[in-house]
C-alpha positions in Angstrom: -19.9 2.5 -10.2 -16.3 2.9 -11.3 -14.8 0.1 -13.5 -11.0 -0.5 -13.1 -10.5 -1.8 -16.7 -7.8 -1.2 -19.2 -9.3 2.1 -20.2 -9.1 3.3 -16.6 -5.4 2.3 -16.1 -4.4 3.7 -19.5 -6.0 7.0 -18.7 -4.8 7.4 -15.1 -1.4 5.7 -15.2 -0.2 6.2 -18.8 -2.3 9.0 -20.2 -2.0 12.8 -20.1 -3.9 12.9 -16.8 -1.5 10.6 -14.9 -0.7 12.4 -11.7 2.8 10.9 -11.2 5.4 9.4 -13.4 7.7 6.4 -13.1 10.5 8.4 -11.4 8.2 9.4 -8.6 7.0 5.8 -8.2 10.6 4.6 -8.1 11.4 7.1 -5.3 8.4 5.9 -3.3 9.5 2.2 -3.6 13.1 3.1 -2.7 12.0 5.0 0.3 9.7 2.2 1.5 12.5 -0.4 1.0 15.1 1.7 2.8 13.0 2.4 5.8 11.8 -1.2 6.1 15.4 -2.5 5.9 16.5 0.0 8.5 13.8 -1.2 10.9 14.5 -4.9 10.3 18.3 -4.4 10.0 18.4 -6.8 7.0 17.5 -7.0 3.3 13.8 -7.0 2.4 12.4 -10.5 1.9 8.7 -10.2 1.3 6.2 -7.5 0.1 2.3 -7.5 0.2 0.7 -4.8 -2.0 -3.0 -4.3 -1.2 -4.9 -2.6 -4.0 -1.9 -3.2 -6.2 -3.5 -2.2 -9.5 -1.3 -3.5 -12.3 1.4 -4.4 -9.8 3.7 -1.5 -10.8 5.8 -1.9 -7.6 6.8 -5.4 -8.5 9.3 -4.7 -11.4 11.0 -2.0 -9.4 11.2 -4.2 -6.3 12.6 -7.0 -8.4 15.4 -4.7 -9.7 16.2 -3.6 -6.1 15.8 -6.9 -4.3 15.5 -9.8 -6.8 15.3 -12.4 -4.0 12.3 -10.7 -2.3 8.8 -12.2 -2.9 6.0 -9.9 -4.0 2.3 -10.6 -3.8 -0.5 -8.1 -4.9 -4.1 -8.2 -3.9 -6.3 -6.3 -6.4 -10.0 -6.0 -7.1 -9.7 -5.3 -10.8 -10.4 -8.4 -12.9 -8.6 -6.8 -15.8 -5.4 -6.1 -13.8 -5.3 -9.7 -12.4 -6.0 -11.3 -15.7 -3.4 -9.1 -17.5 -0.6 -9.1 -14.9 -1.6 -11.8 -12.4 0.8 -14.5 -13.4 3.8 -12.2 -14.3 3.5 -10.0 -11.2 1.8 -12.4 -8.7 -1.5 -10.6 -8.4 -4.5 -12.2 -6.7 -8.1 -11.1 -7.0 -9.4 -9.6 -3.8 -10.4 -6.4 -1.9 -9.1 -4.5 1.0 -12.0 -5.3 3.2 -11.8 -9.0 2.4 -8.1 -9.5 3.4 -9.3 -12.0 6.0 -10.4 -14.4 3.2 -6.8 -14.9 2.0 -4.4 -17.3 3.7 -1.0 -15.9 4.4 1.8 -18.0 5.9 3.3 -15.2 7.9 3.5 -11.4 8.1 5.3 -9.5 5.3 8.4 -7.4 5.8 6.7 -4.5 3.9 3.0 -4.0 3.4 2.0 -1.5 0.7 -1.4 0.2 0.3 -0.9 3.1 -2.0 -3.5 5.4 -3.3 -6.4 3.1 -2.2 -7.8 4.0 1.2 -9.3 7.4 0.2 -11.5 5.6 -2.4 -13.0 3.3 0.2 -15.9 4.0 2.5 -15.2 4.2 6.3 -16.8 0.8 6.7 -14.5 -0.8 4.1 -11.4 0.7 5.7 -12.4 -0.4 9.2 -13.3 -3.9 7.9 -9.8 -4.5 6.6 -7.5 -2.4 8.8 -6.9 -4.8 11.6 -6.1 -7.6 9.2 -3.7 -5.4 7.3 -2.0 -4.3 10.5 -1.5 -7.9 11.6 0.3 -8.6 8.3 2.9 -5.9 8.9 6.1 -7.7 10.0 8.4 -4.7 9.4 6.9 -1.5 8.0 3.9 -0.3 6.0 3.7 2.3 3.3 0.1 3.5 3.6 -0.2 6.3 1.1 -3.4 8.4 1.6 -4.5 11.8 0.5 -6.6 13.9 2.8 -9.1 16.7 2.6 -6.2 19.2 2.7 -4.2 17.7 -0.1 -4.4 19.4 -3.5 -6.8 17.8 -6.0 -4.7 15.7 -8.4 -5.6 12.5 -10.3 -8.9 10.6 -10.1 -11.3 12.3 -7.7 -14.3 10.1 -8.6 -15.4 8.4 -5.4 -12.7 10.2 -3.4 -13.5 10.5 0.3 -12.3 13.8 1.6 -11.3 12.8 5.2 -9.1 14.6 7.6 -5.6 13.3 8.3 -6.7 12.8 11.9 -9.2 10.2 10.9 -6.5 8.1 9.2 -4.1 8.5 12.1 -6.7 7.4 14.6 -7.7 4.5 12.4 -4.2 3.3 11.8 -3.2 3.7 15.5 -6.3 1.9 16.7 -5.2 -1.1 14.6 -1.8 -1.1 16.3 0.3 0.9 13.9 2.6 3.8 14.8 3.7 6.6 12.5 7.3 6.9 11.2 6.6 9.8 8.8 6.6 10.0 5.0 3.5 7.7 4.8 5.4 4.9 6.6 4.1 3.0 9.6 5.4 0.3 11.9 3.5 -2.2 14.0 3.4 -1.2 17.7 5.3 -4.4 18.7 8.3 -3.3 16.6 7.9 0.3 17.5 8.7 -0.5 21.1 12.3 -1.4 19.9 12.9 1.8 18.1 14.5 4.9 19.5 12.3 7.7 20.8 13.0 10.0 17.8 12.3 7.3 15.2 8.5 7.3 15.8 5.9 10.0 16.7 
C-alpha cells in the first residue's frame, strides 16, 4: 500500500525523479484557464482540484486569477495537514466525492495525474459526481498504456485511451483535446469544430 507522505512528495515532486518541473505545470494551468474562460466567455471564478496533492495548482491560479476560489480534495493526510489551510485542501478521495457538499458546479474541475492510479471501480464510483461538478471545463490528465513510462509507476493501471474516453463520455463529458473536457450541456453551445 503506497503512502502519500512527505517522503513521497519530496521524491516525486521535488527530487531527481520528478517527471515535470514548475514550468510545465504552469503551462498546464495556463492552458486549462484559457480554455475554460473561452468556453465561459468570462474570467475564471472557481476551481475544484480532485487528487490535488499539495495543491500545486493553487499558487499559480492565484497569480493568474486572484479573485478565483480554489478547493482541493486530497486523500493524503500529510498534504492536507501541511497545506490544507494555506491552499484550501480538504481530506477525501475521488470515489467519495459524493460525501462532500458543494454549493454549485465549478468553472474548472482538475483531476491531474490521478485516475491511472485508481482501480476501475474507484474511477466509476466517482466519475458521475465529478462530471456533475463541471460548470465550465475539466482538465482530466491521464496517461494510458501507450504513453511512455515516466514518474511513479507503482500501482499504475495501464489502460487504453479508449477506456477513459468511453468512461468520461458515459458520465456526460465531451472531449475538447489537450486533456480538456466539457459537460455535454455546454458542448451543445459550442461550434462543431470545438469538440470531437
